[in-house]
Structures are given as C-alpha cells and as structure tokens.
DSSP file (Angstrom, degrees, kcal/mol; ACC not computed):
  #  RESIDUE AA STRUCTURE BP1 BP2  ACC     N-H-->O    O-->H-N    N-H-->O    O-->H-N    TCO  KAPPA ALPHA  PHI   PSI    X-CA   Y-CA   Z-CA
    1    1 A I     >        0   0    0      0, 0.0     4,-2.9     0, 0.0    84,-0.1   0.000 360.0 360.0 360.0 -28.0   10.4   -2.8    7.8
    2    2 A S  T  4  +     0   0    0      1,-0.2    83,-0.1     2,-0.2    82,-0.1   0.856 360.0  44.2 -68.1 -31.5    9.5   -4.1   11.3
    3    3 A V  T  4 S+     0   0    0      1,-0.1     4,-0.5     2,-0.1    -1,-0.2   0.921 120.8  38.4 -73.6 -47.7   11.2   -7.5   10.4
    4    4 A A  T >> S+     0   0    0      1,-0.2     4,-2.6     2,-0.1     3,-0.7   0.797  96.1  84.2 -74.7 -28.4   14.3   -6.1    8.8
    5    5 A L  H 3X S+     0   0    0     -4,-2.9     4,-3.0     1,-0.3     5,-0.2   0.852  90.6  46.1 -49.1 -52.3   14.7   -3.1   11.2
    6    6 A P  H 3> S+     0   0    0      0, 0.0     4,-1.7     0, 0.0    -1,-0.3   0.879 113.6  50.0 -57.9 -35.1   16.6   -5.0   14.0
    7    7 A Q  H <4>S+     0   0    0     -3,-0.7     5,-2.0    -4,-0.5     6,-1.2   0.871 113.0  45.1 -76.4 -37.1   18.9   -6.6   11.4
    8    8 A V  H ><5S+     0   0    0     -4,-2.6     3,-1.3     4,-0.2    -1,-0.2   0.932 112.1  52.2 -63.7 -47.2   19.7   -3.3    9.7
    9    9 A K  H 3<5S+     0   0    0     -4,-3.0    -2,-0.2     1,-0.3    -1,-0.2   0.828 109.7  50.5 -54.9 -36.4   20.2   -1.5   13.0
   10   10 A A  T 3<5S-     0   0    0     -4,-1.7    -1,-0.3    -5,-0.2    -2,-0.2   0.515 115.4-115.3 -87.5  -1.9   22.6   -4.3   14.0
   11   11 A G  T < 5S+     0   0    0     -3,-1.3    -3,-0.2    -4,-0.3    -2,-0.1   0.580  86.3 115.0  84.6   8.9   24.6   -4.0   10.8
   12   12 A K  S   <S+     0   0    0     -5,-2.0     2,-0.3    -6,-0.2    -4,-0.2   0.656  78.0  33.2 -84.7 -15.3   23.7   -7.5    9.7
   13   13 A L  S    S-     0   0    0     -6,-1.2     2,-0.7    -5,-0.1    -2,-0.3  -0.983  75.7-135.4-137.8 147.4   21.7   -6.3    6.7
   14   14 A R        -     0   0    0     -2,-0.3     2,-0.2    -3,-0.1    -6,-0.1  -0.917  21.3-141.0-106.3 116.7   22.3   -3.4    4.5
   15   15 A G        -     0   0    0     -2,-0.7     3,-0.1     1,-0.1    -2,-0.0  -0.476  18.0-176.7 -71.3 133.3   19.0   -1.5    3.7
   16   16 A L        -     0   0    0      1,-0.4     2,-0.3    -2,-0.2    -1,-0.1   0.749  62.3 -40.9-100.6 -31.6   18.7   -0.2    0.1
   17   17 A G        -     0   0    0     13,-0.2    -1,-0.4    18,-0.0     2,-0.3  -0.966  54.1-104.4-179.0 170.1   15.5    1.6    0.5
   18   18 A V  B     -a   32   0A   0     13,-2.4    15,-2.7    -2,-0.3    16,-0.2  -0.829  20.4-135.3-109.3 152.5   12.0    1.6    2.0
   19   19 A T  S    S+     0   0    0     -2,-0.3    24,-1.9    24,-0.2    13,-0.1   0.424  72.3 102.2 -90.5  -0.2    8.8    0.8    0.0
   20   20 A S  S    S-     0   0    0     22,-0.2    14,-0.5     2,-0.2    13,-0.3  -0.302  87.8-105.6 -74.7 167.4    6.7    3.6    1.5
   21   21 A K  S    S+     0   0    0     11,-0.1     2,-0.3    12,-0.1    11,-0.1   0.821 103.9  21.8 -60.8 -35.2    6.0    6.9   -0.4
   22   22 A K  S    S-     0   0    0      1,-0.1    -2,-0.2     9,-0.1    11,-0.1  -0.854 105.0 -68.4-137.3 165.2    8.4    8.7    1.8
   23   23 A R        -     0   0    0     -2,-0.3     2,-0.2     1,-0.1    -1,-0.1  -0.172  56.0-111.7 -58.7 147.1   11.5    7.8    4.1
   24   24 A A        -     0   0    0      3,-0.5     3,-0.5     6,-0.4     6,-0.2  -0.541  11.3-132.3 -80.4 144.7   10.6    5.8    7.2
   25   25 A I  S    S+     0   0    0      1,-0.2    -1,-0.1    -2,-0.2    60,-0.1   0.823 108.7  53.5 -67.1 -26.4   10.9    7.5   10.6
   26   26 A A  S    S+     0   0    0      1,-0.2    -1,-0.2    58,-0.2     3,-0.1   0.713 123.8  25.6 -79.1 -20.8   12.8    4.4   11.9
   27   27 A L    >   +     0   0    0     -3,-0.5     3,-2.0     3,-0.1    -3,-0.5  -0.477  67.8 161.0-137.3  62.7   15.4    4.5    9.0
   28   28 A P  T 3  S+     0   0    0      0, 0.0    -5,-0.1     0, 0.0    -1,-0.1   0.701  71.0  66.7 -63.0 -16.8   15.5    8.1    7.8
   29   29 A E  T 3  S+     0   0    0     -3,-0.1    -6,-0.0     2,-0.1    -2,-0.0   0.715  87.5  81.5 -79.3 -16.2   18.9    7.4    6.1
   30   30 A L  S <  S-     0   0    0     -3,-2.0    -6,-0.4    -6,-0.2   -13,-0.2  -0.751  80.4-128.7 -93.3 135.2   17.3    5.1    3.6
   31   31 A P        -     0   0    0      0, 0.0   -13,-2.4     0, 0.0     2,-0.2  -0.298  23.6-106.4 -69.6 155.2   15.6    6.6    0.6
   32   32 A A  B  >  -a   18   0A   0    -15,-0.2     4,-1.5   -11,-0.1     3,-0.3  -0.594  31.1-119.0 -69.7 147.4   12.1    5.7   -0.5
   33   33 A I  T  4>S+     0   0    0    -15,-2.7     5,-1.9   -13,-0.3     4,-0.3   0.893 117.3  55.0 -49.3 -44.4   12.3    3.5   -3.6
   34   34 A A  T >45S+     0   0    0      7,-0.5     3,-0.8   -14,-0.5    -1,-0.2   0.859 108.5  46.9 -61.0 -38.4   10.3    6.2   -5.3
   35   35 A E  T 345S+     0   0    0     -3,-0.3    -1,-0.3     1,-0.2    -2,-0.2   0.762 106.7  59.2 -72.3 -26.0   12.9    8.7   -4.4
   36   36 A A  T 3<5S-     0   0    0     -4,-1.5    -1,-0.2    -3,-0.3    -2,-0.2   0.408 135.9 -66.7 -90.4  -0.1   15.7    6.4   -5.5
   37   37 A G  T < 5S+     0   0    0     -3,-0.8    -3,-0.2    -4,-0.3    -2,-0.1   0.431 109.7  92.7 134.1  -5.5   14.4    6.1   -9.2
   38   38 A L    > < -     0   0    0     -5,-1.9     3,-1.7     3,-0.1    -2,-0.1  -0.715  64.5-154.1-116.8  84.3   11.1    4.3   -9.3
   39   39 A P  T 3  S+     0   0    0      0, 0.0     3,-0.1     0, 0.0    -4,-0.1  -0.201  75.5  17.5 -54.1 142.9    8.5    7.1   -9.2
   40   40 A N  T 3  S+     0   0    0      1,-0.3     2,-0.4   -19,-0.1   -19,-0.1   0.530  87.6 145.6  74.5   9.3    5.1    6.2   -7.8
   41   41 A F    <   +     0   0    0     -3,-1.7    -7,-0.5   -20,-0.1     2,-0.3  -0.636  13.3 151.4 -80.9 129.4    6.4    3.0   -6.2
   42   42 A E        +     0   0    0     -2,-0.4     2,-0.2    -3,-0.1   -22,-0.2  -0.920  15.2 163.0-159.0 134.7    4.8    2.1   -3.0
   43   43 A A        +     0   0    0    -24,-1.9     2,-0.3    -2,-0.3   -24,-0.2  -0.786  22.7 163.3-150.7  97.0    4.1   -1.2   -1.2
   44   44 A T        -     0   0    0     -2,-0.2     2,-0.4   -25,-0.0    -2,-0.0  -0.736  30.9-137.1-115.3 161.1    3.3   -0.9    2.4
   45   45 A A        -     0   0    0     -2,-0.3     2,-0.3     2,-0.0    -2,-0.0  -0.920  25.9-175.9-113.1 149.4    1.7   -3.0    5.0
   46   46 A W        -     0   0    0     -2,-0.4     2,-0.4    39,-0.1    39,-0.0  -0.938  16.5-144.8-143.4 163.5   -0.8   -1.6    7.4
   47   47 A V        +     0   0    0     -2,-0.3     2,-0.3     2,-0.0    -2,-0.0  -0.984  26.1 157.6-130.6 139.9   -2.7   -2.8   10.4
   48   48 A G        -     0   0    0     -2,-0.4     2,-0.5     2,-0.0    -2,-0.0  -0.955  36.8-113.4-154.2 170.4   -6.3   -1.8   11.3
   49   49 A V        +     0   0    0     -2,-0.3     2,-0.3    15,-0.0    -2,-0.0  -0.934  32.6 179.8-115.3 133.0   -9.3   -2.8   13.3
   50   50 A V        -     0   0    0     -2,-0.5    -2,-0.0     0, 0.0     0, 0.0  -0.858  10.8-154.3-126.6 165.8  -12.5   -3.8   11.6
   51   51 A A        -     0   0    0     -2,-0.3     3,-0.1     4,-0.1     4,-0.0  -0.905  32.0 -87.9-135.4 162.0  -15.9   -4.9   12.8
   52   52 A P    >   -     0   0    0      0, 0.0     3,-1.4     0, 0.0    -1,-0.0  -0.314  56.6 -88.2 -70.4 156.3  -18.7   -7.1   11.3
   53   53 A A  T 3  S+     0   0    0      1,-0.2     0, 0.0     3,-0.0     0, 0.0  -0.319 112.7  39.9 -59.3 145.9  -21.4   -5.3    9.3
   54   54 A G  T 3  S+     0   0    0      1,-0.3    -1,-0.2    -3,-0.1     3,-0.1   0.335  70.9 142.0  96.5  -9.5  -24.1   -4.1   11.3
   55   55 A V    <   -     0   0    0     -3,-1.4    -1,-0.3     1,-0.1     5,-0.1  -0.526  65.0 -98.7 -62.6 128.9  -22.2   -2.9   14.4
   56   56 A P    >>  -     0   0    0      0, 0.0     4,-1.9     0, 0.0     3,-0.8  -0.271  24.8-125.8 -59.3 139.5  -24.0    0.3   15.6
   57   57 A S  H 3> S+     0   0    0      1,-0.3     4,-3.1     2,-0.2     5,-0.2   0.841 108.6  58.0 -54.7 -41.5  -22.3    3.4   14.4
   58   58 A A  H 3> S+     0   0    0      1,-0.2     4,-1.9     2,-0.2    -1,-0.3   0.877 107.6  47.4 -64.4 -36.3  -22.0    4.8   18.0
   59   59 A L  H <> S+     0   0    0     -3,-0.8     4,-2.5     2,-0.2    -1,-0.2   0.902 110.9  51.9 -68.7 -41.1  -20.1    1.7   19.1
   60   60 A I  H  X S+     0   0    0     -4,-1.9     4,-3.2     1,-0.2     5,-0.2   0.947 111.3  47.0 -51.9 -55.9  -17.8    2.0   16.1
   61   61 A Q  H  X S+     0   0    0     -4,-3.1     4,-2.5     1,-0.2    -1,-0.2   0.880 112.4  49.9 -58.8 -39.9  -17.2    5.7   17.0
   62   62 A R  H  X S+     0   0    0     -4,-1.9     4,-2.9     2,-0.2     5,-0.2   0.933 111.4  47.9 -64.9 -47.6  -16.5    4.8   20.6
   63   63 A I  H  X S+     0   0    0     -4,-2.5     4,-2.8     1,-0.2     5,-0.2   0.947 113.1  48.2 -56.8 -48.8  -14.1    2.1   19.7
   64   64 A N  H  X S+     0   0    0     -4,-3.2     4,-2.3     1,-0.2    -2,-0.2   0.915 111.7  49.4 -63.1 -41.1  -12.3    4.3   17.3
   65   65 A R  H  X S+     0   0    0     -4,-2.5     4,-1.9    -5,-0.2    -1,-0.2   0.928 113.6  46.9 -66.9 -41.2  -12.0    7.3   19.8
   66   66 A D  H  X S+     0   0    0     -4,-2.9     4,-2.1     1,-0.2    -2,-0.2   0.910 113.5  46.7 -68.9 -38.9  -10.6    4.9   22.5
   67   67 A L  H  X S+     0   0    0     -4,-2.8     4,-2.5    -5,-0.2    -1,-0.2   0.879 112.5  51.6 -66.0 -38.1   -8.0    3.3   20.1
   68   68 A R  H  X S+     0   0    0     -4,-2.3     4,-1.6    -5,-0.2    -1,-0.2   0.880 108.3  51.2 -66.2 -38.6   -7.0    6.7   18.9
   69   69 A S  H  < S+     0   0    0     -4,-1.9     4,-0.5     2,-0.2    -2,-0.2   0.925 112.6  45.6 -63.2 -47.3   -6.5    7.8   22.5
   70   70 A V  H >< S+     0   0    0     -4,-2.1     3,-1.8     1,-0.2     6,-0.3   0.944 110.2  53.3 -62.0 -48.4   -4.3    4.8   23.3
   71   71 A I  H 3< S+     0   0    0     -4,-2.5    -1,-0.2     1,-0.3    -2,-0.2   0.819 105.8  56.7 -57.9 -33.3   -2.3    5.2   20.1
   72   72 A A  T 3< S+     0   0    0     -4,-1.6    -1,-0.3    -5,-0.2    -2,-0.2   0.537  80.7 108.3 -79.0  -5.5   -1.6    8.8   21.0
   73   73 A T  S <> S-     0   0    0     -3,-1.8     4,-2.8    -4,-0.5     5,-0.2  -0.425  77.6-124.5 -68.3 146.4   -0.1    8.0   24.3
   74   74 A P  H  > S+     0   0    0      0, 0.0     4,-2.8     0, 0.0     5,-0.2   0.898 110.4  54.3 -57.6 -41.8    3.7    8.6   24.5
   75   75 A E  H  > S+     0   0    0      1,-0.2     4,-2.4     2,-0.2     5,-0.1   0.951 112.6  42.7 -56.0 -53.8    4.3    4.9   25.7
   76   76 A M  H  > S+     0   0    0     -6,-0.3     4,-2.8     2,-0.2     5,-0.3   0.915 112.0  52.9 -67.7 -43.2    2.4    3.5   22.7
   77   77 A Q  H  X S+     0   0    0     -4,-2.8     4,-2.9    -7,-0.2     5,-0.2   0.955 111.9  46.5 -49.1 -50.2    3.9    5.9   20.2
   78   78 A K  H  X S+     0   0    0     -4,-2.8     4,-2.5    -5,-0.2    -2,-0.2   0.941 113.3  48.5 -57.6 -50.8    7.4    4.9   21.4
   79   79 A S  H  X S+     0   0    0     -4,-2.4     4,-1.0     1,-0.2    -1,-0.2   0.905 115.0  45.0 -60.0 -48.7    6.5    1.1   21.3
   80   80 A I  H  <>S+     0   0    0     -4,-2.8     5,-1.9     1,-0.2     3,-0.5   0.910 114.3  47.5 -72.6 -38.3    5.0    1.3   17.7
   81   81 A L  H ><5S+     0   0    0     -4,-2.9     3,-2.0    -5,-0.3    -2,-0.2   0.895 105.1  61.3 -65.5 -36.4    7.9    3.4   16.4
   82   82 A A  H 3<5S+     0   0    0     -4,-2.5    -1,-0.2     1,-0.3    -2,-0.2   0.772 103.4  50.8 -58.3 -27.8   10.5    1.0   18.0
   83   83 A R  T 3<5S-     0   0    0     -4,-1.0    -1,-0.3    -3,-0.5    -2,-0.2   0.327 123.3-103.6 -97.2  10.4    9.1   -1.8   15.8
   84   84 A G  T < 5S+     0   0    0     -3,-2.0     2,-0.2     1,-0.3   -58,-0.2   0.512  82.1 121.2  85.8   4.2    9.4    0.2   12.6
   85   85 A F      < -     0   0    0     -5,-1.9    -1,-0.3   -84,-0.1    -2,-0.1  -0.585  57.6-134.0 -96.6 167.2    5.7    1.1   12.2
   86   86 A E        -     0   0    0     -2,-0.2     2,-0.2    -3,-0.1    -9,-0.0  -0.984  24.0-125.6-123.9 119.8    4.4    4.6   12.0
   87   87 A P        +     0   0    0      0, 0.0     2,-0.3     0, 0.0   -10,-0.0  -0.412  36.1 166.3 -71.4 133.1    1.4    5.3   14.2
   88   88 A L        -     0   0    0     -2,-0.2     2,-0.5     2,-0.0    -2,-0.0  -0.933  16.8-166.8-145.5 117.0   -1.7    6.7   12.4
   89   89 A G        +     0   0    0     -2,-0.3     2,-0.2   -21,-0.1   -25,-0.0  -0.929  19.5 173.8-105.1 128.9   -5.1    6.9   13.9
   90   90 A T        -     0   0    0     -2,-0.5   -22,-0.1     1,-0.1    -2,-0.0  -0.673  34.4 -91.5-124.4 179.2   -7.7    7.7   11.3
   91   91 A T     >  -     0   0    0     -2,-0.2     4,-2.6     1,-0.1     5,-0.2  -0.468  38.7-109.2 -82.0 159.8  -11.5    7.9   11.3
   92   92 A P  H  > S+     0   0    0      0, 0.0     4,-2.2     0, 0.0     5,-0.1   0.870 122.2  50.2 -54.0 -36.5  -13.7    4.9   10.3
   93   93 A E  H  > S+     0   0    0      2,-0.2     4,-2.6     1,-0.2     5,-0.2   0.961 109.2  49.3 -70.3 -47.4  -14.6    6.6    7.1
   94   94 A E  H  > S+     0   0    0      1,-0.2     4,-2.6     2,-0.2    -1,-0.2   0.924 112.4  49.1 -55.3 -45.7  -10.9    7.4    6.3
   95   95 A F  H  X S+     0   0    0     -4,-2.6     4,-2.6     2,-0.2    -1,-0.2   0.904 107.4  54.3 -66.5 -37.7   -9.9    3.8    6.9
   96   96 A G  H  X S+     0   0    0     -4,-2.2     4,-2.4     1,-0.2    -1,-0.2   0.941 109.2  48.8 -58.7 -48.4  -12.8    2.5    4.7
   97   97 A R  H  X S+     0   0    0     -4,-2.6     4,-2.3     2,-0.2     5,-0.2   0.902 110.7  51.0 -54.9 -42.1  -11.5    4.7    1.9
   98   98 A H  H  X S+     0   0    0     -4,-2.6     4,-2.7    -5,-0.2    -2,-0.2   0.940 110.6  47.6 -62.5 -45.9   -8.0    3.4    2.4
   99   99 A I  H  X S+     0   0    0     -4,-2.6     4,-1.9     1,-0.2    -1,-0.2   0.912 112.6  48.5 -61.6 -42.5   -9.1   -0.2    2.3
  100  100 A R  H  X S+     0   0    0     -4,-2.4     4,-2.0     2,-0.2    -1,-0.2   0.864 112.1  50.6 -65.0 -36.9  -11.2    0.3   -0.8
  101  101 A A  H  X S+     0   0    0     -4,-2.3     4,-2.5     2,-0.2    -2,-0.2   0.914 110.1  49.9 -66.3 -44.9   -8.2    2.2   -2.5
  102  102 A E  H  X S+     0   0    0     -4,-2.7     4,-2.4    -5,-0.2     5,-0.2   0.873 107.8  52.8 -63.6 -37.9   -5.9   -0.7   -1.6
  103  103 A I  H  X S+     0   0    0     -4,-1.9     4,-2.5     2,-0.2    -1,-0.2   0.964 113.6  44.0 -63.3 -52.9   -8.3   -3.3   -3.0
  104  104 A Q  H  X S+     0   0    0     -4,-2.0     4,-1.9     1,-0.2    -2,-0.2   0.882 113.3  50.9 -59.1 -40.2   -8.4   -1.4   -6.4
  105  105 A R  H  X S+     0   0    0     -4,-2.5     4,-1.7     2,-0.2    -1,-0.2   0.933 114.8  41.5 -64.1 -48.4   -4.7   -0.8   -6.5
  106  106 A W  H  X S+     0   0    0     -4,-2.4     4,-2.5     2,-0.2    -2,-0.2   0.815 109.2  59.3 -75.6 -29.0   -3.8   -4.4   -5.9
  107  107 A K  H  X S+     0   0    0     -4,-2.5     4,-2.5    -5,-0.2    -1,-0.2   0.930 107.6  48.2 -55.9 -46.7   -6.6   -5.6   -8.3
  108  108 A K  H  X S+     0   0    0     -4,-1.9     4,-2.6     1,-0.2    -2,-0.2   0.867 110.3  49.9 -66.8 -38.3   -4.8   -3.6  -11.0
  109  109 A V  H  X S+     0   0    0     -4,-1.7     4,-1.8     2,-0.2    -1,-0.2   0.915 112.1  49.0 -66.5 -39.6   -1.4   -5.0  -10.2
  110  110 A I  H  X>S+     0   0    0     -4,-2.5     5,-2.2     1,-0.2     4,-0.7   0.937 113.4  45.3 -63.3 -43.6   -2.8   -8.6  -10.2
  111  111 A A  H ><5S+     0   0    0     -4,-2.5     3,-0.6     1,-0.2    -2,-0.2   0.908 113.0  49.9 -66.5 -42.2   -4.4   -8.0  -13.5
  112  112 A E  H 3<5S+     0   0    0     -4,-2.6    -1,-0.2     1,-0.2    -2,-0.2   0.818 113.7  47.3 -66.1 -30.7   -1.4   -6.3  -15.1
  113  113 A A  H 3<5S-     0   0    0     -4,-1.8    -1,-0.2    -5,-0.2    -2,-0.2   0.586 110.1-124.0 -88.3  -7.3    0.9   -9.1  -14.0
  114  114 A G  T <<5 +     0   0    0     -4,-0.7     2,-0.3    -3,-0.6    -3,-0.2   0.826  47.0 170.5  73.1  28.0   -1.5  -11.8  -15.2
  115  115 A I      < -     0   0    0     -5,-2.2     2,-0.4    -6,-0.2    -1,-0.2  -0.572  10.2-170.4 -75.3 133.4   -1.8  -13.4  -11.8
  116  116 A Q        -     0   0    0     -2,-0.3     2,-0.1    -3,-0.1    -5,-0.0  -0.963  25.1-110.1-131.5 144.5   -4.4  -16.0  -11.7
  117  117 A K              0   0    0     -2,-0.4     0, 0.0     1,-0.1     0, 0.0  -0.406 360.0 360.0 -67.1 147.9   -6.1  -18.1   -8.9
  118  118 A R              0   0    0     -2,-0.1    -1,-0.1     0, 0.0    -2,-0.0   0.315 360.0 360.0 -96.7 360.0   -5.2  -21.8   -9.0
C-alpha cells in the first residue's frame, strides 16, 4: 500500500481493495479483498527488527522496549501512517510467532502452487 497510496490519493490510480484482513487506516474507503468476496484472503508486508542468535535476552528486551517507545510517539505514528503502514509494536515472543506462522503459510502456498526452486 505504501507504494500505491500516493497514486491513489492523487487520483492517478483507482484502488480496488487492500490485501490485509481488514480495511487499511490509510484508505478506509477501499474494502479488504476478503470483504469483497475472497474470504480468508490476506497478503501483507511487514517490517521488523531481528538480531542474531545468542544476543542476551536482557538486551533484546531493552531494544524492544526502546523501539516500542519510539513507535508510540505521535510524530512516529503520524510518519508511519502517512506512508500507508500501520504501526504495531509487539513483544519479541509475539514477533517470533508471527514469523513462524508466515513461514508456514507461505510454504503451503508455494507447495499448493507447485512452485519450485530453479
């Protein structure tokens, strides 16, 4: 959405829907694809911060706390939303579960589509 958002807002593109589970904050007038007739459809991009294995838990928790604090500021919220993203600060454990779920979901899509590595 971040790439298309300026074009849709300028009237140069006509948005048909968003690929998130629910309507996007940046384009609330556009239905989610799932809402428009393809139930359970979801294909989203996300951004996160990861660290190498072995980083002490206390450091991971500190980095997470600091990042969540920055994300929560009004200035950062405004900046993130203006780009079509929706800010979400999670715990390292929640983010780990999200990554594992995404891997499983896309493995299934790849297998069902018969996609193979060259």
